[in-house]
C-alpha positions as CSV (number, residue, x, y, z in Angstrom):
1,M,19.8,-13.6,3.3
2,A,16.8,-12.5,1.5
3,K,16.9,-8.9,0.0
4,K,14.7,-6.4,1.7
5,L,12.6,-5.1,-1.3
6,G,9.4,-6.9,-2.1
7,F,7.3,-6.3,-5.2
8,G,3.8,-5.0,-4.3
9,L,1.4,-6.2,-6.9
10,M,-1.0,-3.4,-6.3
11,R,-0.1,-0.6,-8.8
12,L,0.7,-3.0,-11.9
13,P,1.3,-1.6,-15.5
14,S,-2.0,-1.0,-16.9
15,L,-3.5,-0.7,-20.5
16,D,-5.9,1.8,-19.3
17,P,-5.0,4.6,-16.9
18,N,-8.7,4.8,-15.9
19,D,-9.1,0.9,-15.2
20,P,-6.5,-0.7,-13.0
21,G,-8.1,-4.0,-13.8
22,K,-6.6,-4.0,-17.4
23,I,-3.2,-5.1,-16.6
24,D,-0.6,-5.2,-19.1
25,I,0.3,-8.8,-18.5
26,E,3.2,-8.9,-20.9
27,Q,4.9,-5.9,-19.4
28,M,4.3,-7.5,-16.0
29,K,5.9,-10.8,-17.0
30,K,9.1,-8.9,-17.9
31,M,9.1,-7.0,-14.8
32,V,8.6,-10.1,-12.6
33,D,11.3,-11.9,-14.6
34,T,13.7,-9.1,-14.2
35,F,13.0,-8.7,-10.4
36,I,13.7,-12.5,-9.9
37,E,16.7,-12.4,-12.1
38,K,18.2,-9.7,-9.9
39,G,17.8,-11.8,-7.0
40,F,14.7,-10.6,-5.3
41,T,12.0,-13.1,-4.4
42,Y,9.2,-11.5,-2.5
43,F,5.7,-10.8,-4.1
44,D,2.6,-9.3,-2.4
45,T,-0.9,-9.5,-3.7
46,A,-4.4,-9.3,-2.4
47,W,-8.1,-10.0,-3.3
48,M,-9.0,-6.4,-4.2
49,Y,-5.8,-5.1,-5.7
50,C,-6.1,-4.0,-9.3
51,G,-9.9,-4.0,-9.5
52,G,-9.8,-7.6,-8.1
53,K,-7.6,-8.8,-11.1
54,S,-4.0,-8.8,-9.3
55,E,-4.2,-12.4,-8.0
56,E,-5.1,-13.8,-11.4
57,A,-2.3,-11.6,-12.9
58,T,0.1,-13.2,-10.4
59,K,-0.8,-16.6,-11.7
60,E,-0.2,-15.6,-15.3
61,A,3.1,-13.5,-14.7
62,L,4.8,-15.4,-11.7
63,T,3.4,-18.7,-10.5
64,S,2.9,-20.4,-13.8
65,R,6.3,-19.5,-15.1
66,H,8.6,-19.8,-12.2
67,A,9.4,-22.7,-9.9
68,R,7.6,-22.6,-6.6
69,D,10.7,-22.6,-4.5
70,T,12.1,-19.4,-6.4
71,Y,9.7,-16.8,-4.9
72,T,7.8,-16.0,-1.7
73,L,4.0,-15.0,-2.2
74,T,1.9,-13.3,0.2
75,T,-1.9,-12.6,-0.1
76,K,-4.7,-11.5,2.2
77,L,-8.2,-12.5,3.5
78,P,-10.6,-9.6,2.7
79,G,-12.6,-9.3,5.9
80,Y,-15.4,-7.3,4.3
81,K,-16.4,-10.3,2.2
82,I,-16.8,-12.6,5.0
83,K,-20.5,-13.1,6.1
84,S,-20.2,-16.7,7.4
85,F,-17.7,-19.3,8.5
86,E,-18.0,-20.9,5.2
87,D,-16.8,-17.8,3.5
88,R,-13.3,-18.1,4.9
89,D,-12.6,-21.3,3.0
90,K,-14.4,-20.3,0.0
91,I,-12.4,-17.2,-0.4
92,F,-9.0,-18.9,0.5
93,N,-9.8,-21.7,-1.9
94,A,-10.7,-19.2,-4.6
95,Q,-7.3,-17.4,-3.9
96,L,-5.3,-20.7,-4.2
97,E,-7.2,-21.1,-7.6
98,K,-6.7,-17.6,-8.7
99,T,-3.0,-17.5,-7.8
100,G,-2.0,-21.0,-8.8
101,A,0.4,-20.9,-5.8
102,G,-0.4,-24.2,-4.1
103,Y,0.2,-22.7,-0.8
104,F,1.0,-19.1,0.6
105,D,4.2,-18.4,2.2
106,Y,2.4,-15.4,4.2
107,Y,-1.3,-15.0,4.6
108,L,-2.6,-12.0,6.3
109,L,-5.9,-10.7,7.6
110,H,-6.4,-7.7,5.4
111,D,-6.7,-4.1,6.9
112,V,-7.4,-5.0,10.5
113,N,-8.8,-1.9,12.3
114,T,-11.3,-0.8,14.9
115,K,-14.1,-1.3,12.3
116,S,-12.8,-4.5,10.7
117,L,-11.8,-6.4,14.0
118,P,-15.3,-7.4,15.2
119,N,-16.0,-9.2,12.0
120,F,-12.6,-11.0,11.9
121,E,-13.4,-12.1,15.5
122,K,-17.1,-12.9,14.7
123,W,-15.9,-15.4,12.3
124,N,-12.9,-16.7,14.4
125,C,-10.4,-15.7,11.5
126,F,-7.4,-15.4,13.9
127,E,-7.9,-19.0,15.0
128,W,-8.8,-20.1,11.3
129,I,-5.6,-18.9,10.0
130,Q,-3.7,-21.1,12.6
131,E,-5.7,-23.9,11.1
132,K,-4.7,-23.2,7.7
133,K,-1.1,-23.1,8.7
134,A,-1.4,-26.6,10.6
135,E,-2.8,-27.8,7.2
136,G,0.4,-26.6,5.5
137,L,-1.4,-24.2,3.3
138,I,0.2,-21.2,5.0
139,K,3.7,-21.0,6.2
140,V,3.5,-17.7,8.3
141,A,0.3,-16.2,9.6
142,G,-0.3,-12.4,10.3
143,F,-2.3,-9.3,9.5
144,S,-2.0,-6.0,7.7
145,Y,-2.9,-3.0,10.1
146,H,-4.2,0.6,9.7
147,D,-5.0,1.8,13.1
148,G,-3.4,3.2,16.2
149,P,-0.8,1.6,18.6
150,E,-3.3,0.8,21.5
151,L,-5.5,-1.5,19.5
152,L,-2.4,-3.0,17.9
153,D,-1.0,-3.7,21.4
154,E,-4.3,-5.4,22.4
155,I,-4.4,-7.5,19.4
156,L,-0.9,-8.7,19.7
157,T,-1.4,-9.4,23.4
158,K,-4.7,-11.3,22.7
159,Y,-3.2,-13.2,19.7
160,P,0.4,-14.0,20.6
161,E,0.5,-16.7,17.9
162,I,0.4,-14.0,15.1
163,E,3.9,-14.0,13.6
164,I,4.0,-10.9,11.5
165,V,2.4,-7.7,11.0
166,Q,2.3,-5.3,7.9
167,L,2.3,-1.6,8.7
168,Q,2.3,1.4,6.6
169,I,5.6,3.0,7.5
170,N,7.3,6.0,5.7
171,Y,9.2,8.9,6.9
172,L,6.2,11.2,6.4
173,D,3.9,9.2,8.5
174,W,6.6,8.2,11.1
175,N,5.5,10.9,13.6
176,S,2.2,11.5,12.2
177,I,-0.7,11.9,14.8
178,G,-3.0,10.2,12.3
179,V,-1.1,7.1,11.0
180,Q,1.4,6.8,14.0
181,S,3.8,4.7,12.2
182,R,6.5,5.0,14.8
183,K,4.2,4.0,17.6
184,C,2.8,1.1,15.8
185,Y,6.3,-0.1,14.8
186,E,7.4,0.2,18.5
187,V,4.5,-2.1,19.5
188,C,5.6,-4.6,17.1
189,V,9.3,-4.5,18.5
190,K,7.8,-4.8,21.9
191,H,5.8,-8.0,21.0
192,N,8.9,-9.2,19.0
193,K,7.0,-9.3,15.9
194,P,8.9,-8.7,12.4
195,V,7.2,-5.9,10.1
196,L,6.3,-5.9,6.6
197,V,6.3,-2.4,5.4
198,M,3.7,-1.0,3.0
199,E,3.6,2.5,1.5
200,P,7.2,3.3,1.9
201,I,6.8,6.2,-0.6
202,K,3.0,7.0,0.4
203,G,1.6,6.1,-2.8
204,G,4.1,8.2,-4.9
205,T,3.8,11.3,-2.7
206,L,7.4,11.1,-1.5
207,I,8.8,10.9,-5.2
208,D,7.7,14.4,-6.4
209,V,9.0,16.3,-3.3
210,P,8.9,20.1,-2.7
211,E,11.7,22.1,-4.3
212,E,13.2,22.7,-0.5
213,V,13.2,19.1,0.1
214,A,14.7,18.1,-3.2
215,E,17.5,20.7,-2.7
216,M,18.3,19.3,0.7
217,F,18.4,15.8,-0.6
218,K,20.8,16.9,-3.3
219,A,23.1,18.5,-0.9
220,A,23.4,15.4,1.0
221,D,23.9,13.2,-1.9
222,S,23.0,14.3,-5.6
223,S,23.2,10.5,-6.7
224,V,20.3,9.6,-4.5
225,S,16.7,9.9,-5.6
226,P,13.7,10.9,-3.3
227,A,12.3,7.3,-3.7
228,E,15.7,5.9,-2.6
229,W,15.8,8.1,0.4
230,A,12.3,6.9,1.3
231,I,12.8,3.1,1.0
232,R,16.2,3.2,2.6
233,F,14.6,5.1,5.6
234,V,12.1,2.2,6.4
235,A,14.7,-0.5,5.4
236,T,17.1,1.0,8.1
237,L,14.6,0.1,10.8
238,D,16.0,-3.2,12.5
239,N,12.7,-5.0,13.0
240,V,11.6,-4.5,9.3
241,K,11.8,-7.7,7.3
242,M,10.6,-6.5,3.9
243,V,9.7,-3.2,2.4
244,L,7.0,-3.4,-0.3
245,S,7.1,-1.2,-3.4
246,G,4.1,-1.1,-5.8
247,M,6.2,-0.7,-9.0
248,S,4.3,0.1,-12.2
249,T,7.1,0.7,-14.6
250,F,10.5,-0.7,-15.5
251,E,12.2,2.6,-14.6
252,Q,10.8,2.2,-10.9
253,L,11.8,-1.5,-10.7
254,D,15.3,-0.8,-12.1
255,Q,15.9,2.2,-9.9
256,N,14.5,0.2,-6.7
257,T,16.4,-3.0,-7.3
258,E,19.7,-1.3,-7.9
259,F,20.0,0.6,-4.7
260,M,18.3,-2.3,-2.8
261,K,20.5,-5.3,-4.1
262,D,23.5,-4.2,-1.6
263,F,21.3,-2.2,0.8
264,K,23.0,0.6,2.6
265,P,21.3,1.8,5.9
266,L,20.9,5.5,6.6
267,T,23.2,7.4,9.0
268,D,21.9,9.2,12.2
269,A,22.4,12.4,10.4
270,E,20.6,11.2,7.3
271,I,17.6,10.0,9.5
272,E,17.4,13.4,11.0
273,M,17.3,15.0,7.5
274,M,14.3,12.8,6.7
275,H,12.6,13.9,9.7
276,K,13.2,17.6,8.6
277,A,11.8,16.7,5.1
278,A,8.7,15.2,6.6
279,E,8.0,18.6,8.5
280,I,8.4,20.5,5.2
281,I,6.3,18.2,3.0
282,N,3.4,17.9,5.7
283,S,3.0,21.5,5.5
284,T,2.2,21.3,1.9
285,I,-0.1,18.3,1.5
286,A,-3.8,19.0,1.6
287,I,-5.1,15.5,1.5
288,P,-3.0,12.7,2.8
289,C,-4.4,10.0,0.4
290,T,-2.1,7.1,-0.7
291,G,-4.1,6.1,-3.7
292,C,-5.0,2.7,-2.7
293,A,-8.5,2.9,-4.1
294,Y,-10.1,0.8,-1.5
295,C,-12.7,3.7,-1.3
296,V,-14.0,3.2,-4.9
297,V,-14.9,-0.5,-4.4
298,N,-18.3,0.2,-3.4
299,C,-18.9,3.9,-4.5
300,P,-22.6,4.0,-5.9
301,M,-21.8,7.0,-7.8
302,N,-18.5,5.7,-9.4
303,I,-16.4,8.8,-8.3
304,A,-12.8,8.5,-9.0
305,I,-11.8,9.5,-5.6
306,P,-8.0,8.9,-5.5
307,Q,-7.6,10.5,-8.8
308,Y,-9.4,13.7,-7.8
309,F,-7.6,13.9,-4.5
310,S,-4.2,13.6,-6.4
311,L,-5.2,16.4,-8.7
312,Y,-6.4,18.5,-5.9
313,N,-3.2,18.0,-3.9
314,A,-1.1,18.9,-7.1
315,D,-3.0,22.2,-7.3
316,M,-2.6,23.0,-3.8
317,Q,1.1,22.6,-4.1
318,E,1.5,24.9,-7.0
319,R,1.2,27.9,-4.7
320,E,-0.1,30.1,-7.5
321,D,-3.5,31.3,-7.8
322,K,-4.6,30.7,-11.4
323,P,-8.0,30.4,-13.0
324,W,-7.1,27.2,-14.8
325,T,-4.4,24.5,-14.4
326,A,-3.4,21.3,-16.1
327,Q,-5.1,19.5,-13.0
328,S,-8.4,21.4,-14.1
329,G,-8.2,19.7,-17.5
330,Y,-7.4,16.4,-16.1
331,Y,-10.2,16.7,-13.7
332,A,-12.8,17.6,-16.6
333,N,-11.6,14.6,-18.6
334,L,-12.1,12.2,-15.8
335,T,-15.6,13.3,-15.1
336,V,-16.6,12.1,-18.6
337,N,-16.4,8.5,-17.4
338,F,-16.6,9.0,-13.6
339,G,-19.0,10.7,-11.2
340,K,-18.2,14.3,-10.3
341,A,-17.0,15.0,-6.7
342,S,-20.2,17.1,-6.3
343,E,-22.2,14.0,-7.0
344,C,-21.3,12.3,-3.8
345,I,-24.5,11.1,-2.0
346,E,-22.6,11.0,1.4
347,C,-23.4,7.4,1.9
348,G,-20.2,6.9,3.9
349,Q,-19.1,3.6,2.4
350,C,-15.8,5.1,1.0
351,E,-14.8,6.1,4.5
352,D,-15.7,2.7,5.9
353,M,-13.1,1.2,3.5
354,C,-10.4,3.9,3.8
355,P,-7.3,2.6,5.6
356,Q,-6.2,6.3,6.3
357,H,-9.5,6.8,8.0
358,L,-9.9,10.1,5.9
359,H,-13.0,12.3,6.1
360,I,-13.5,11.6,2.3
361,R,-16.9,13.1,2.1
362,D,-15.7,16.4,3.5
363,F,-12.7,16.3,1.0
364,L,-15.0,15.6,-1.8
365,K,-16.7,18.9,-1.0
366,D,-13.4,20.8,-1.2
367,V,-12.5,19.2,-4.4
368,A,-15.9,20.0,-5.9
369,K,-15.6,23.5,-4.8
370,H,-12.1,23.8,-6.3
371,F,-12.6,22.3,-9.7
372,E,-16.4,22.8,-10.3
373,G,-16.8,26.2,-8.6
């Protein structure tokens, strides 16, 4: 039986903290090798990950160095790049070349939602992935999804041939009125579609938890880290086939593979504890950003949106009114190479790309007021 932890190739080790595209390939090779040596096989990449360099890095670190039957590889069709029927094959063939995979075990339409669905349907992408499957170039066809349960139900009803769905699920978003993880998961169960889980620790948010939550976790089991609680929460769900973790360090990889090699589901009491933890954490987060960086792809002002939101959240959680914080210094340093939050021209391209459907332009005003005065 395949182990339930997948290596998300989205937050790879980087040689430059301000440029995710400058991937530390040698470090990545060692992490990939260790992951496989420990009995894990699932890897997840996409066209836009790591500044568009993840698929190429996958070839360097994984496919060119390991036998094809020793790993499972997933990538995705970037709907925002499709402007013609020809673009589908053009992109797909480029992905085969970039990854060197020969075929894809899983191939997903990337980030299906209210705004992207019309374009996927305009170019018959749901039918097209079935054609690729018939050609033997895709083993399993599905889509990743960032929207509400009603639309998800409509899509799975309209396209019953879809075999799998990738959802954002974590204990913080489980009962969220925005992400609605639980309701989307239940739709997949209703349609008998297995689920791939992304953002189980919500872009790192669930690693550094508030002190009250940390103490609650320690009281339950002092040997279990916040990341382990988070990943085991989603892995406990019956319909979850794989939990993806965007690991960027050896420490993260070692910890995650250690507790997932012989996975132990949470008890009912532990699940209740996770819901209580979510209530506490949700009361402290100002901007629910996962740091995926989709928003910066087309930003004309080169604003470091995810970094700024992370710094702002950190300041908001300190609960002390200080004229200057460490985050203020980090913000000032970032603005040397990136546009300031106040330089947003409100074009809205970031919001069109955001899987969380955040009101980024409004949040940038809050960031600018906080850090720039």
